Structure formats: structure tokens, C-alpha cells
PyMOL commands that place a pseudoatom at each C-alpha (Angstrom):
pseudoatom trace, name=CA, resn=MET, resi=1, chain=A, elem=C, hetatm=0, pos=[-8.793, 15.399, -83.956]
pseudoatom trace, name=CA, resn=ARG, resi=2, chain=A, elem=C, hetatm=0, pos=[-6.472, 16.627, -81.229]
pseudoatom trace, name=CA, resn=LYS, resi=3, chain=A, elem=C, hetatm=0, pos=[-6.712, 14.838, -77.881]
pseudoatom trace, name=CA, resn=ASP, resi=4, chain=A, elem=C, hetatm=0, pos=[-5.229, 15.566, -74.460]
pseudoatom trace, name=CA, resn=GLY, resi=5, chain=A, elem=C, hetatm=0, pos=[-1.951, 13.787, -73.804]
pseudoatom trace, name=CA, resn=LYS, resi=6, chain=A, elem=C, hetatm=0, pos=[-1.554, 12.393, -77.330]
pseudoatom trace, name=CA, resn=LEU, resi=7, chain=A, elem=C, hetatm=0, pos=[1.403, 12.967, -79.645]
pseudoatom trace, name=CA, resn=ASP, resi=8, chain=A, elem=C, hetatm=0, pos=[0.503, 15.905, -81.844]
pseudoatom trace, name=CA, resn=TYR, resi=9, chain=A, elem=C, hetatm=0, pos=[3.712, 17.359, -83.293]
pseudoatom trace, name=CA, resn=LEU, resi=10, chain=A, elem=C, hetatm=0, pos=[7.389, 16.529, -83.787]
pseudoatom trace, name=CA, resn=GLU, resi=11, chain=A, elem=C, hetatm=0, pos=[9.964, 19.302, -83.725]
pseudoatom trace, name=CA, resn=MET, resi=12, chain=A, elem=C, hetatm=0, pos=[13.449, 18.655, -85.091]
pseudoatom trace, name=CA, resn=ALA, resi=13, chain=A, elem=C, hetatm=0, pos=[16.652, 20.657, -85.361]
pseudoatom trace, name=CA, resn=ALA, resi=14, chain=A, elem=C, hetatm=0, pos=[17.541, 22.130, -88.733]
pseudoatom trace, name=CA, resn=GLY, resi=15, chain=A, elem=C, hetatm=0, pos=[21.212, 22.147, -87.815]
pseudoatom trace, name=CA, resn=ASN, resi=16, chain=A, elem=C, hetatm=0, pos=[23.321, 24.983, -89.079]
pseudoatom trace, name=CA, resn=GLY, resi=17, chain=A, elem=C, hetatm=0, pos=[20.848, 27.791, -88.414]
pseudoatom trace, name=CA, resn=SER, resi=18, chain=A, elem=C, hetatm=0, pos=[19.567, 27.749, -91.993]
pseudoatom trace, name=CA, resn=ILE, resi=19, chain=A, elem=C, hetatm=0, pos=[16.695, 25.452, -92.780]
pseudoatom trace, name=CA, resn=ASP, resi=20, chain=A, elem=C, hetatm=0, pos=[16.960, 25.753, -96.576]
pseudoatom trace, name=CA, resn=SER, resi=21, chain=A, elem=C, hetatm=0, pos=[19.089, 22.608, -97.001]
pseudoatom trace, name=CA, resn=VAL, resi=22, chain=A, elem=C, hetatm=0, pos=[16.833, 20.558, -94.725]
pseudoatom trace, name=CA, resn=LYS, resi=23, chain=A, elem=C, hetatm=0, pos=[13.723, 21.691, -96.603]
pseudoatom trace, name=CA, resn=ALA, resi=24, chain=A, elem=C, hetatm=0, pos=[15.388, 20.942, -99.941]
pseudoatom trace, name=CA, resn=PHE, resi=25, chain=A, elem=C, hetatm=0, pos=[16.322, 17.430, -98.779]
pseudoatom trace, name=CA, resn=TYR, resi=26, chain=A, elem=C, hetatm=0, pos=[12.841, 16.476, -97.529]
pseudoatom trace, name=CA, resn=SER, resi=27, chain=A, elem=C, hetatm=0, pos=[11.207, 18.051, -100.584]
pseudoatom trace, name=CA, resn=ALA, resi=28, chain=A, elem=C, hetatm=0, pos=[13.451, 16.104, -102.976]
pseudoatom trace, name=CA, resn=ALA, resi=29, chain=A, elem=C, hetatm=0, pos=[13.441, 12.815, -101.052]
pseudoatom trace, name=CA, resn=PHE, resi=30, chain=A, elem=C, hetatm=0, pos=[9.781, 12.640, -100.009]
pseudoatom trace, name=CA, resn=GLY, resi=31, chain=A, elem=C, hetatm=0, pos=[7.873, 15.462, -101.721]
pseudoatom trace, name=CA, resn=TRP, resi=32, chain=A, elem=C, hetatm=0, pos=[7.239, 17.323, -98.467]
pseudoatom trace, name=CA, resn=THR, resi=33, chain=A, elem=C, hetatm=0, pos=[5.940, 20.900, -98.519]
pseudoatom trace, name=CA, resn=PHE, resi=34, chain=A, elem=C, hetatm=0, pos=[6.534, 23.525, -95.854]
pseudoatom trace, name=CA, resn=THR, resi=35, chain=A, elem=C, hetatm=0, pos=[5.026, 26.603, -94.237]
pseudoatom trace, name=CA, resn=ASP, resi=36, chain=A, elem=C, hetatm=0, pos=[7.627, 29.098, -93.023]
pseudoatom trace, name=CA, resn=TYR, resi=37, chain=A, elem=C, hetatm=0, pos=[7.230, 30.934, -89.723]
pseudoatom trace, name=CA, resn=GLY, resi=38, chain=A, elem=C, hetatm=0, pos=[10.035, 33.448, -89.822]
pseudoatom trace, name=CA, resn=PRO, resi=39, chain=A, elem=C, hetatm=0, pos=[13.578, 32.911, -91.096]
pseudoatom trace, name=CA, resn=SER, resi=40, chain=A, elem=C, hetatm=0, pos=[14.477, 29.967, -88.838]
pseudoatom trace, name=CA, resn=TYR, resi=41, chain=A, elem=C, hetatm=0, pos=[11.339, 27.835, -88.516]
pseudoatom trace, name=CA, resn=SER, resi=42, chain=A, elem=C, hetatm=0, pos=[9.419, 25.801, -91.062]
pseudoatom trace, name=CA, resn=ALA, resi=43, chain=A, elem=C, hetatm=0, pos=[6.471, 23.488, -90.411]
pseudoatom trace, name=CA, resn=PHE, resi=44, chain=A, elem=C, hetatm=0, pos=[5.310, 20.399, -92.286]
pseudoatom trace, name=CA, resn=ALA, resi=45, chain=A, elem=C, hetatm=0, pos=[2.112, 18.345, -92.341]
pseudoatom trace, name=CA, resn=GLU, resi=46, chain=A, elem=C, hetatm=0, pos=[3.204, 14.946, -93.605]
pseudoatom trace, name=CA, resn=GLY, resi=47, chain=A, elem=C, hetatm=0, pos=[1.296, 12.328, -91.584]
pseudoatom trace, name=CA, resn=LEU, resi=48, chain=A, elem=C, hetatm=0, pos=[2.320, 13.711, -88.211]
pseudoatom trace, name=CA, resn=ASP, resi=49, chain=A, elem=C, hetatm=0, pos=[2.606, 17.500, -88.150]
pseudoatom trace, name=CA, resn=GLY, resi=50, chain=A, elem=C, hetatm=0, pos=[5.990, 18.879, -87.234]
pseudoatom trace, name=CA, resn=GLY, resi=51, chain=A, elem=C, hetatm=0, pos=[8.617, 21.480, -87.889]
pseudoatom trace, name=CA, resn=PHE, resi=52, chain=A, elem=C, hetatm=0, pos=[12.299, 22.188, -88.302]
pseudoatom trace, name=CA, resn=ASP, resi=53, chain=A, elem=C, hetatm=0, pos=[13.861, 24.757, -85.986]
pseudoatom trace, name=CA, resn=GLY, resi=54, chain=A, elem=C, hetatm=0, pos=[16.970, 26.505, -87.265]
pseudoatom trace, name=CA, resn=ALA, resi=55, chain=A, elem=C, hetatm=0, pos=[17.646, 27.983, -83.827]
pseudoatom trace, name=CA, resn=THR, resi=56, chain=A, elem=C, hetatm=0, pos=[18.078, 24.528, -82.234]
pseudoatom trace, name=CA, resn=PRO, resi=57, chain=A, elem=C, hetatm=0, pos=[21.710, 23.387, -81.972]
pseudoatom trace, name=CA, resn=PRO, resi=58, chain=A, elem=C, hetatm=0, pos=[22.873, 20.759, -84.495]
pseudoatom trace, name=CA, resn=GLY, resi=59, chain=A, elem=C, hetatm=0, pos=[22.563, 17.189, -83.258]
pseudoatom trace, name=CA, resn=SER, resi=60, chain=A, elem=C, hetatm=0, pos=[19.742, 17.971, -80.842]
pseudoatom trace, name=CA, resn=LYS, resi=61, chain=A, elem=C, hetatm=0, pos=[17.227, 15.191, -80.260]
pseudoatom trace, name=CA, resn=PRO, resi=62, chain=A, elem=C, hetatm=0, pos=[13.757, 15.479, -81.807]
pseudoatom trace, name=CA, resn=LEU, resi=63, chain=A, elem=C, hetatm=0, pos=[11.161, 17.016, -79.491]
pseudoatom trace, name=CA, resn=PRO, resi=64, chain=A, elem=C, hetatm=0, pos=[7.867, 15.102, -79.234]
pseudoatom trace, name=CA, resn=VAL, resi=65, chain=A, elem=C, hetatm=0, pos=[5.011, 17.511, -78.511]
pseudoatom trace, name=CA, resn=LEU, resi=66, chain=A, elem=C, hetatm=0, pos=[1.771, 16.454, -76.830]
pseudoatom trace, name=CA, resn=PHE, resi=67, chain=A, elem=C, hetatm=0, pos=[-1.525, 18.351, -76.951]
pseudoatom trace, name=CA, resn=SER, resi=68, chain=A, elem=C, hetatm=0, pos=[-3.543, 19.768, -74.044]
pseudoatom trace, name=CA, resn=THR, resi=69, chain=A, elem=C, hetatm=0, pos=[-6.859, 21.565, -73.718]
pseudoatom trace, name=CA, resn=ASP, resi=70, chain=A, elem=C, hetatm=0, pos=[-5.779, 22.887, -70.277]
pseudoatom trace, name=CA, resn=LEU, resi=71, chain=A, elem=C, hetatm=0, pos=[-2.071, 23.701, -70.200]
pseudoatom trace, name=CA, resn=GLU, resi=72, chain=A, elem=C, hetatm=0, pos=[-1.925, 24.694, -66.529]
pseudoatom trace, name=CA, resn=LYS, resi=73, chain=A, elem=C, hetatm=0, pos=[-3.619, 21.444, -65.501]
pseudoatom trace, name=CA, resn=SER, resi=74, chain=A, elem=C, hetatm=0, pos=[-1.208, 19.450, -67.685]
pseudoatom trace, name=CA, resn=LEU, resi=75, chain=A, elem=C, hetatm=0, pos=[1.767, 21.203, -66.078]
pseudoatom trace, name=CA, resn=GLU, resi=76, chain=A, elem=C, hetatm=0, pos=[0.426, 20.301, -62.637]
pseudoatom trace, name=CA, resn=THR, resi=77, chain=A, elem=C, hetatm=0, pos=[-0.206, 16.687, -63.675]
pseudoatom trace, name=CA, resn=VAL, resi=78, chain=A, elem=C, hetatm=0, pos=[3.288, 16.308, -65.148]
pseudoatom trace, name=CA, resn=THR, resi=79, chain=A, elem=C, hetatm=0, pos=[4.877, 17.808, -62.033]
pseudoatom trace, name=CA, resn=ASN, resi=80, chain=A, elem=C, hetatm=0, pos=[2.810, 15.618, -59.679]
pseudoatom trace, name=CA, resn=ALA, resi=81, chain=A, elem=C, hetatm=0, pos=[3.800, 12.527, -61.674]
pseudoatom trace, name=CA, resn=GLY, resi=82, chain=A, elem=C, hetatm=0, pos=[7.508, 13.303, -61.221]
pseudoatom trace, name=CA, resn=GLY, resi=83, chain=A, elem=C, hetatm=0, pos=[8.301, 15.212, -64.409]
pseudoatom trace, name=CA, resn=LYS, resi=84, chain=A, elem=C, hetatm=0, pos=[10.804, 18.073, -64.207]
pseudoatom trace, name=CA, resn=ILE, resi=85, chain=A, elem=C, hetatm=0, pos=[9.805, 21.354, -65.864]
pseudoatom trace, name=CA, resn=VAL, resi=86, chain=A, elem=C, hetatm=0, pos=[12.748, 22.584, -67.945]
pseudoatom trace, name=CA, resn=LYS, resi=87, chain=A, elem=C, hetatm=0, pos=[10.962, 25.465, -69.757]
pseudoatom trace, name=CA, resn=PRO, resi=88, chain=A, elem=C, hetatm=0, pos=[7.961, 27.043, -68.024]
pseudoatom trace, name=CA, resn=ILE, resi=89, chain=A, elem=C, hetatm=0, pos=[4.871, 27.980, -70.026]
pseudoatom trace, name=CA, resn=PHE, resi=90, chain=A, elem=C, hetatm=0, pos=[5.656, 30.403, -72.849]
pseudoatom trace, name=CA, resn=SER, resi=91, chain=A, elem=C, hetatm=0, pos=[3.821, 31.754, -75.889]
pseudoatom trace, name=CA, resn=PHE, resi=92, chain=A, elem=C, hetatm=0, pos=[4.671, 31.098, -79.531]
pseudoatom trace, name=CA, resn=PRO, resi=93, chain=A, elem=C, hetatm=0, pos=[2.773, 31.827, -82.764]
pseudoatom trace, name=CA, resn=GLY, resi=94, chain=A, elem=C, hetatm=0, pos=[-0.457, 29.826, -82.496]
pseudoatom trace, name=CA, resn=GLY, resi=95, chain=A, elem=C, hetatm=0, pos=[-0.321, 28.753, -78.882]
pseudoatom trace, name=CA, resn=ARG, resi=96, chain=A, elem=C, hetatm=0, pos=[1.503, 28.261, -75.614]
pseudoatom trace, name=CA, resn=ARG, resi=97, chain=A, elem=C, hetatm=0, pos=[3.625, 25.385, -74.338]
pseudoatom trace, name=CA, resn=PHE, resi=98, chain=A, elem=C, hetatm=0, pos=[6.051, 24.132, -71.727]
pseudoatom trace, name=CA, resn=HIS, resi=99, chain=A, elem=C, hetatm=0, pos=[8.887, 21.592, -71.814]
pseudoatom trace, name=CA, resn=PHE, resi=100, chain=A, elem=C, hetatm=0, pos=[9.599, 18.848, -69.302]
pseudoatom trace, name=CA, resn=THR, resi=101, chain=A, elem=C, hetatm=0, pos=[11.785, 15.800, -68.827]
pseudoatom trace, name=CA, resn=ASP, resi=102, chain=A, elem=C, hetatm=0, pos=[10.505, 12.389, -67.850]
pseudoatom trace, name=CA, resn=PRO, resi=103, chain=A, elem=C, hetatm=0, pos=[12.304, 10.164, -65.276]
pseudoatom trace, name=CA, resn=ALA, resi=104, chain=A, elem=C, hetatm=0, pos=[14.556, 8.774, -68.053]
pseudoatom trace, name=CA, resn=GLY, resi=105, chain=A, elem=C, hetatm=0, pos=[15.669, 12.278, -69.059]
pseudoatom trace, name=CA, resn=ASN, resi=106, chain=A, elem=C, hetatm=0, pos=[13.676, 12.469, -72.318]
pseudoatom trace, name=CA, resn=GLU, resi=107, chain=A, elem=C, hetatm=0, pos=[12.556, 16.015, -73.113]
pseudoatom trace, name=CA, resn=LEU, resi=108, chain=A, elem=C, hetatm=0, pos=[8.997, 16.519, -74.325]
pseudoatom trace, name=CA, resn=ALA, resi=109, chain=A, elem=C, hetatm=0, pos=[6.677, 19.491, -74.652]
pseudoatom trace, name=CA, resn=ILE, resi=110, chain=A, elem=C, hetatm=0, pos=[2.965, 20.022, -74.161]
pseudoatom trace, name=CA, resn=TRP, resi=111, chain=A, elem=C, hetatm=0, pos=[1.128, 22.712, -76.112]
pseudoatom trace, name=CA, resn=ALA, resi=112, chain=A, elem=C, hetatm=0, pos=[-2.309, 24.282, -76.130]
pseudoatom trace, name=CA, resn=GLU, resi=113, chain=A, elem=C, hetatm=0, pos=[-4.001, 26.546, -78.634]
pseudoatom trace, name=CA, resn=VAL, resi=114, chain=A, elem=C, hetatm=0, pos=[-4.359, 30.201, -77.688]
for i in range(1, 114): cmd.bond("trace and resi %d" % i, "trace and resi %d" % (i + 1))
show_as sticks, trace
zoom trace
């Protein structure tokens, strides 16, 4: 069950713009299966849901994604607590989200269903 402010998803870079090698590795090493969302994004549901993004530069840090039932309220709460918004609210297939950094410079995202 999804809950406000809890880790819900982990997004990782696929590296070279093609996710085929990353999918092949995780399939062979751990038996993971994937759902593709276009040519450069593939999701997994292997304990914690997540996805590989082929459009993210190689070597990028993983992106922890939290859940929200009220995205605008979460944005306000993050801002009031001292977080810095680095990507304002935007839509993606299945929902909307924004990205922020915490005081240590860690980037996270918060998403809500459409």
C-alpha cells in the first residue's frame, strides 16, 4: 500500500542510452522482468518498484522516489522544510512528480498518481 512520504520507487541510469544491456544483466543475474515504456525506459517490480532510464547520463546517482496523495502540498512542505526544487511538477506516463534536493545535496523526487 502506498503511503505519503514513504519510499515507493527507485530510478537508475541505464548508461549509454540503450537499456538492452542493463536489462540483459539484471535478467541473467537475478531473473528480473521488465515493462518497457518507450525506447529508453524500462520498469521493474522486484521487491521495490523501480526503473532504468536510458536518457539519464551514465554514472548518475540513483533517484529515490517518494509517494504523495497531494503533490502540491508535498511541494509546499518540502520547500518550507528547506528543500530546493530542482524540477518543478511535471507529468509523465501514470502520474506527475517533482524533484528536489535536501540540505546535503541529495536529489529525490515525489510522485502522485494522475
